[in-house]
mmCIF file as gemmi writes it, N, C-alpha and C atoms, coordinates in Angstrom:
data_model
loop_
_atom_site.group_PDB
_atom_site.id
_atom_site.type_symbol
_atom_site.label_atom_id
_atom_site.label_alt_id
_atom_site.label_comp_id
_atom_site.label_asym_id
_atom_site.label_entity_id
_atom_site.label_seq_id
_atom_site.pdbx_PDB_ins_code
_atom_site.Cartn_x
_atom_site.Cartn_y
_atom_site.Cartn_z
_atom_site.occupancy
_atom_site.B_iso_or_equiv
_atom_site.pdbx_formal_charge
_atom_site.auth_seq_id
_atom_site.auth_asym_id
_atom_site.pdbx_PDB_model_num
ATOM 1 N N . MET Axp A 1 ? 0.939 -1.118 -0.044 1 0 ? 1 A 1
ATOM 2 C CA . MET Axp A 1 ? 0.047 -0.055 0.176 1 0 ? 1 A 1
ATOM 3 C C . MET Axp A 1 ? 0.709 1.165 -0.028 1 0 ? 1 A 1
ATOM 4 N N . SER Axp A 2 ? 1.306 1.686 -1.22 1 0 ? 2 A 1
ATOM 5 C CA . SER Axp A 2 ? 2.131 2.934 -1.456 1 0 ? 2 A 1
ATOM 6 C C . SER Axp A 2 ? 1.104 4.038 -1.418 1 0 ? 2 A 1
ATOM 7 N N . HIS Axp A 3 ? 1.535 5.071 -0.513 1 0 ? 3 A 1
ATOM 8 C CA . HIS Axp A 3 ? 0.759 6.322 -0.726 1 0 ? 3 A 1
ATOM 9 C C . HIS Axp A 3 ? 1.565 7.236 -1.681 1 0 ? 3 A 1
ATOM 10 N N . GLY Axp A 4 ? 1.449 7.206 -2.815 1 0 ? 4 A 1
ATOM 11 C CA . GLY Axp A 4 ? 2.2 8.189 -3.649 1 0 ? 4 A 1
ATOM 12 C C . GLY Axp A 4 ? 1.829 9.623 -3.47 1 0 ? 4 A 1
ATOM 13 N N . HIS Axp A 5 ? 2.61 10.464 -4.098 1 0 ? 5 A 1
ATOM 14 C CA . HIS Axp A 5 ? 2.283 11.952 -4.079 1 0 ? 5 A 1
ATOM 15 C C . HIS Axp A 5 ? 1.781 12.412 -5.412 1 0 ? 5 A 1
ATOM 16 N N . HIS Axp A 6 ? 0.913 11.509 -5.905 1 0 ? 6 A 1
ATOM 17 C CA . HIS Axp A 6 ? 0.329 11.791 -7.287 1 0 ? 6 A 1
ATOM 18 C C . HIS Axp A 6 ? -0.909 12.747 -7.087 1 0 ? 6 A 1
ATOM 19 N N . HIS Axp A 7 ? -1.329 13.587 -8.126 1 0 ? 7 A 1
ATOM 20 C CA . HIS Axp A 7 ? -2.385 14.384 -8.049 1 0 ? 7 A 1
ATOM 21 C C . HIS Axp A 7 ? -3.757 13.692 -8.288 1 0 ? 7 A 1
ATOM 22 N N . HIS Axp A 8 ? -4.796 14.297 -7.942 1 0 ? 8 A 1
ATOM 23 C CA . HIS Axp A 8 ? -6.006 13.617 -8.17 1 0 ? 8 A 1
ATOM 24 C C . HIS Axp A 8 ? -6.353 13.713 -9.709 1 0 ? 8 A 1
ATOM 25 N N . PRO Axp A 9 ? -6.926 12.55 -10.445 1 0 ? 9 A 1
ATOM 26 C CA . PRO Axp A 9 ? -7.07 12.643 -11.925 1 0 ? 9 A 1
ATOM 27 C C . PRO Axp A 9 ? -7.957 13.644 -12.232 1 0 ? 9 A 1
ATOM 28 N N . HIS Axp A 10 ? -8.829 14.36 -11.446 1 0 ? 10 A 1
ATOM 29 C CA . HIS Axp A 10 ? -9.817 15.44 -12.021 1 0 ? 10 A 1
ATOM 30 C C . HIS Axp A 10 ? -9.356 16.744 -11.897 1 0 ? 10 A 1
ATOM 31 N N . GLU Axp A 11 ? -7.934 16.757 -11.433 1 0 ? 11 A 1
ATOM 32 C CA . GLU Axp A 11 ? -7.514 18.154 -11.049 1 0 ? 11 A 1
ATOM 33 C C . GLU Axp A 11 ? -7.384 19.017 -12.29 1 0 ? 11 A 1
ATOM 34 N N . HIS Axp A 12 ? -6.714 18.499 -13.458 1 0 ? 12 A 1
ATOM 35 C CA . HIS Axp A 12 ? -6.603 19.164 -14.613 1 0 ? 12 A 1
ATOM 36 C C . HIS Axp A 12 ? -7.894 19.714 -15.336 1 0 ? 12 A 1
ATOM 37 N N . ARG Axp A 13 ? -9.041 18.797 -15.083 1 0 ? 13 A 1
ATOM 38 C CA . ARG Axp A 13 ? -10.29 19.326 -15.537 1 0 ? 13 A 1
ATOM 39 C C . ARG Axp A 13 ? -10.764 20.567 -14.925 1 0 ? 13 A 1
ATOM 40 N N . ALA Axp A 14 ? -10.494 20.601 -13.422 1 0 ? 14 A 1
ATOM 41 C CA . ALA Axp A 14 ? -11.05 21.748 -12.815 1 0 ? 14 A 1
ATOM 42 C C . ALA Axp A 14 ? -10.247 23.075 -13.236 1 0 ? 14 A 1
ATOM 43 N N . ILE Axp A 15 ? -8.997 22.743 -13.628 1 0 ? 15 A 1
ATOM 44 C CA . ILE Axp A 15 ? -8.051 23.892 -14.196 1 0 ? 15 A 1
ATOM 45 C C . ILE Axp A 15 ? -8.453 24.415 -15.562 1 0 ? 15 A 1
ATOM 46 N N . ALA Axp A 16 ? -9.015 23.479 -16.147 1 0 ? 16 A 1
ATOM 47 C CA . ALA Axp A 16 ? -9.389 23.784 -17.622 1 0 ? 16 A 1
ATOM 48 C C . ALA Axp A 16 ? -10.793 24.589 -17.689 1 0 ? 16 A 1
ATOM 49 N N . ALA Axp A 17 ? -11.474 24.239 -16.567 1 0 ? 17 A 1
ATOM 50 C CA . ALA Axp A 17 ? -12.747 24.967 -16.441 1 0 ? 17 A 1
ATOM 51 C C . ALA Axp A 17 ? -12.758 26.129 -15.861 1 0 ? 17 A 1
ATOM 52 N N . ALA Axp A 18 ? -11.591 26.517 -15.355 1 0 ? 18 A 1
ATOM 53 C CA . ALA Axp A 18 ? -11.43 27.832 -14.468 1 0 ? 18 A 1
ATOM 54 C C . ALA Axp A 18 ? -12.007 29.081 -15.246 1 0 ? 18 A 1
ATOM 55 N N . PRO Axp A 19 ? -11.536 29.297 -16.641 1 0 ? 19 A 1
ATOM 56 C CA . PRO Axp A 19 ? -12.056 30.413 -17.398 1 0 ? 19 A 1
ATOM 57 C C . PRO Axp A 19 ? -13.398 30.627 -17.245 1 0 ? 19 A 1
ATOM 58 N N . THR Axp A 20 ? -14.177 29.588 -17.429 1 0 ? 20 A 1
ATOM 59 C CA . THR Axp A 20 ? -15.471 29.814 -17.757 1 0 ? 20 A 1
ATOM 60 C C . THR Axp A 20 ? -16.049 30.076 -16.116 1 0 ? 20 A 1
ATOM 61 N N . PHE Axp A 21 ? -15.58 29.448 -15.105 1 0 ? 21 A 1
ATOM 62 C CA . PHE Axp A 21 ? -16.134 29.858 -13.648 1 0 ? 21 A 1
ATOM 63 C C . PHE Axp A 21 ? -15.788 31.5 -13.466 1 0 ? 21 A 1
ATOM 64 N N . SER Axp A 22 ? -14.468 31.748 -13.951 1 0 ? 22 A 1
ATOM 65 C CA . SER Axp A 22 ? -14.214 33.196 -13.587 1 0 ? 22 A 1
ATOM 66 C C . SER Axp A 22 ? -15.102 34.034 -14.268 1 0 ? 22 A 1
ATOM 67 N N . LEU Axp A 23 ? -15.529 33.843 -15.53 1 0 ? 23 A 1
ATOM 68 C CA . LEU Axp A 23 ? -16.74 34.51 -16.52 1 0 ? 23 A 1
ATOM 69 C C . LEU Axp A 23 ? -17.755 34.672 -15.72 1 0 ? 23 A 1
ATOM 70 N N . LEU Axp A 24 ? -18.073 33.58 -14.901 1 0 ? 24 A 1
ATOM 71 C CA . LEU Axp A 24 ? -19.402 33.639 -14.24 1 0 ? 24 A 1
ATOM 72 C C . LEU Axp A 24 ? -19.298 34.615 -12.977 1 0 ? 24 A 1
ATOM 73 N N . ARG Axp A 25 ? -18.117 34.72 -12.552 1 0 ? 25 A 1
ATOM 74 C CA . ARG Axp A 25 ? -17.883 35.497 -11.284 1 0 ? 25 A 1
ATOM 75 C C . ARG Axp A 25 ? -17.701 37.058 -11.721 1 0 ? 25 A 1
ATOM 76 N N . LEU Axp A 26 ? -17.677 37.342 -13.095 1 0 ? 26 A 1
ATOM 77 C CA . LEU Axp A 26 ? -17.618 38.779 -13.461 1 0 ? 26 A 1
ATOM 78 C C . LEU Axp A 26 ? -18.789 39.51 -13.109 1 0 ? 26 A 1
ATOM 79 N N . SER Axp A 27 ? -18.579 40.828 -12.755 1 0 ? 27 A 1
ATOM 80 C CA . SER Axp A 27 ? -19.784 41.684 -12.532 1 0 ? 27 A 1
ATOM 81 C C . SER Axp A 27 ? -20.461 42.115 -13.762 1 0 ? 27 A 1
ATOM 82 N N . VAL Axp A 28 ? -21.744 42.539 -13.716 1 0 ? 28 A 1
ATOM 83 C CA . VAL Axp A 28 ? -22.307 42.965 -14.906 1 0 ? 28 A 1
ATOM 84 C C . VAL Axp A 28 ? -21.786 43.913 -15.759 1 0 ? 28 A 1
ATOM 85 N N . GLY Axp A 29 ? -20.999 44.941 -15.108 1 0 ? 29 A 1
ATOM 86 C CA . GLY Axp A 29 ? -20.303 46.032 -15.856 1 0 ? 29 A 1
ATOM 87 C C . GLY Axp A 29 ? -19.099 45.337 -16.427 1 0 ? 29 A 1
ATOM 88 N N . GLN Axp A 30 ? -18.447 44.48 -16.079 1 0 ? 30 A 1
ATOM 89 C CA . GLN Axp A 30 ? -17.286 43.774 -16.676 1 0 ? 30 A 1
ATOM 90 C C . GLN Axp A 30 ? -17.61 43.066 -17.755 1 0 ? 30 A 1
ATOM 91 N N . ARG Axp A 31 ? -18.996 42.303 -17.826 1 0 ? 31 A 1
ATOM 92 C CA . ARG Axp A 31 ? -19.334 41.462 -18.851 1 0 ? 31 A 1
ATOM 93 C C . ARG Axp A 31 ? -19.78 42.409 -19.887 1 0 ? 31 A 1
ATOM 94 N N . LEU Axp A 32 ? -20.4 43.639 -19.544 1 0 ? 32 A 1
ATOM 95 C CA . LEU Axp A 32 ? -20.851 44.406 -20.638 1 0 ? 32 A 1
ATOM 96 C C . LEU Axp A 32 ? -19.544 44.967 -21.392 1 0 ? 32 A 1
ATOM 97 N N . GLY Axp A 33 ? -18.637 45.434 -20.559 1 0 ? 33 A 1
ATOM 98 C CA . GLY Axp A 33 ? -17.303 45.902 -21.013 1 0 ? 33 A 1
ATOM 99 C C . GLY Axp A 33 ? -16.864 44.762 -22.154 1 0 ? 33 A 1
ATOM 100 N N . GLY Axp A 34 ? -16.758 43.542 -21.655 1 0 ? 34 A 1
ATOM 101 C CA . GLY Axp A 34 ? -16.01 42.659 -22.342 1 0 ? 34 A 1
ATOM 102 C C . GLY Axp A 34 ? -16.994 42.316 -23.806 1 0 ? 34 A 1
ATOM 103 N N . THR Axp A 35 ? -18.245 42.461 -23.738 1 0 ? 35 A 1
ATOM 104 C CA . THR Axp A 35 ? -19.013 42.122 -24.75 1 0 ? 35 A 1
ATOM 105 C C . THR Axp A 35 ? -18.788 43.404 -25.609 1 0 ? 35 A 1
ATOM 106 N N . ALA Axp A 36 ? -18.598 44.595 -25.273 1 0 ? 36 A 1
ATOM 107 C CA . ALA Axp A 36 ? -18.311 45.86 -26.214 1 0 ? 36 A 1
ATOM 108 C C . ALA Axp A 36 ? -17.059 45.748 -26.744 1 0 ? 36 A 1
ATOM 109 N N . VAL Axp A 37 ? -16.133 45.078 -26.093 1 0 ? 37 A 1
ATOM 110 C CA . VAL Axp A 37 ? -14.639 44.993 -26.764 1 0 ? 37 A 1
ATOM 111 C C . VAL Axp A 37 ? -14.779 43.96 -27.932 1 0 ? 37 A 1
ATOM 112 N N . VAL Axp A 38 ? -15.622 42.881 -27.641 1 0 ? 38 A 1
ATOM 113 C CA . VAL Axp A 38 ? -15.793 41.824 -28.615 1 0 ? 38 A 1
ATOM 114 C C . VAL Axp A 38 ? -16.454 42.344 -29.833 1 0 ? 38 A 1
ATOM 115 N N . LEU Axp A 39 ? -17.558 43.04 -29.626 1 0 ? 39 A 1
ATOM 116 C CA . LEU Axp A 39 ? -18.374 43.539 -30.685 1 0 ? 39 A 1
ATOM 117 C C . LEU Axp A 39 ? -17.402 44.614 -31.427 1 0 ? 39 A 1
ATOM 118 N N . ALA Axp A 40 ? -16.7 45.465 -30.795 1 0 ? 40 A 1
ATOM 119 C CA . ALA Axp A 40 ? -16.006 46.291 -31.523 1 0 ? 40 A 1
ATOM 120 C C . ALA Axp A 40 ? -15.035 45.525 -32.499 1 0 ? 40 A 1
ATOM 121 N N . GLY Axp A 41 ? -14.366 44.572 -31.765 1 0 ? 41 A 1
ATOM 122 C CA . GLY Axp A 41 ? -13.372 43.699 -32.681 1 0 ? 41 A 1
ATOM 123 C C . GLY Axp A 41 ? -13.942 43.24 -33.871 1 0 ? 41 A 1
ATOM 124 N N . LEU Axp A 42 ? -15.281 42.622 -33.755 1 0 ? 42 A 1
ATOM 125 C CA . LEU Axp A 42 ? -15.803 42.027 -35.011 1 0 ? 42 A 1
ATOM 126 C C . LEU Axp A 42 ? -16.235 43.092 -36.021 1 0 ? 42 A 1
ATOM 127 N N . TRP Axp A 43 ? -16.629 44.383 -35.534 1 0 ? 43 A 1
ATOM 128 C CA . TRP Axp A 43 ? -16.783 45.39 -36.434 1 0 ? 43 A 1
ATOM 129 C C . TRP Axp A 43 ? -15.587 45.829 -37.128 1 0 ? 43 A 1
ATOM 130 N N . LEU Axp A 44 ? -14.405 45.904 -36.488 1 0 ? 44 A 1
ATOM 131 C CA . LEU Axp A 44 ? -13.271 46.162 -37.11 1 0 ? 44 A 1
ATOM 132 C C . LEU Axp A 44 ? -12.933 45.144 -38.261 1 0 ? 44 A 1
ATOM 133 N N . LEU Axp A 45 ? -13.25 43.809 -37.846 1 0 ? 45 A 1
ATOM 134 C CA . LEU Axp A 45 ? -12.895 42.803 -38.956 1 0 ? 45 A 1
ATOM 135 C C . LEU Axp A 45 ? -13.804 43.045 -40.175 1 0 ? 45 A 1
ATOM 136 N N . VAL Axp A 46 ? -15.046 43.366 -39.982 1 0 ? 46 A 1
ATOM 137 C CA . VAL Axp A 46 ? -16.027 43.554 -40.983 1 0 ? 46 A 1
ATOM 138 C C . VAL Axp A 46 ? -15.397 44.714 -41.848 1 0 ? 46 A 1
ATOM 139 N N . PHE Axp A 47 ? -15.133 45.742 -41.179 1 0 ? 47 A 1
ATOM 140 C CA . PHE Axp A 47 ? -14.738 46.912 -41.969 1 0 ? 47 A 1
ATOM 141 C C . PHE Axp A 47 ? -13.491 46.737 -42.721 1 0 ? 47 A 1
ATOM 142 N N . SER Axp A 48 ? -12.458 46.015 -42.054 1 0 ? 48 A 1
ATOM 143 C CA . SER Axp A 48 ? -11.229 45.647 -42.692 1 0 ? 48 A 1
ATOM 144 C C . SER Axp A 48 ? -11.514 44.887 -44.039 1 0 ? 48 A 1
ATOM 145 N N . VAL Axp A 49 ? -12.474 43.929 -43.799 1 0 ? 49 A 1
ATOM 146 C CA . VAL Axp A 49 ? -12.64 43.011 -44.925 1 0 ? 49 A 1
ATOM 147 C C . VAL Axp A 49 ? -13.458 43.836 -46.089 1 0 ? 49 A 1
ATOM 148 N N . MET Axp A 50 ? -14.415 44.574 -45.616 1 0 ? 50 A 1
ATOM 149 C CA . MET Axp A 50 ? -15.114 45.348 -46.645 1 0 ? 50 A 1
ATOM 150 C C . MET Axp A 50 ? -14.334 46.559 -47.365 1 0 ? 50 A 1
ATOM 151 N N . GLY Axp A 51 ? -13.471 47.314 -46.473 1 0 ? 51 A 1
ATOM 152 C CA . GLY Axp A 51 ? -12.716 48.388 -46.866 1 0 ? 51 A 1
ATOM 153 C C . GLY Axp A 51 ? -11.584 47.952 -47.887 1 0 ? 51 A 1
């Protein structure tokens, strides 16, 4: 019965899901700001393609 020092198998999955959870923890203002940045970037892409 060897008690190794290995990590739990589900640990990397929790780290991979961290960005999603941090997004859920954002305030409404931060979410609106992020949405505005994404929309502005999309419009810049559209204009660069059309221009």
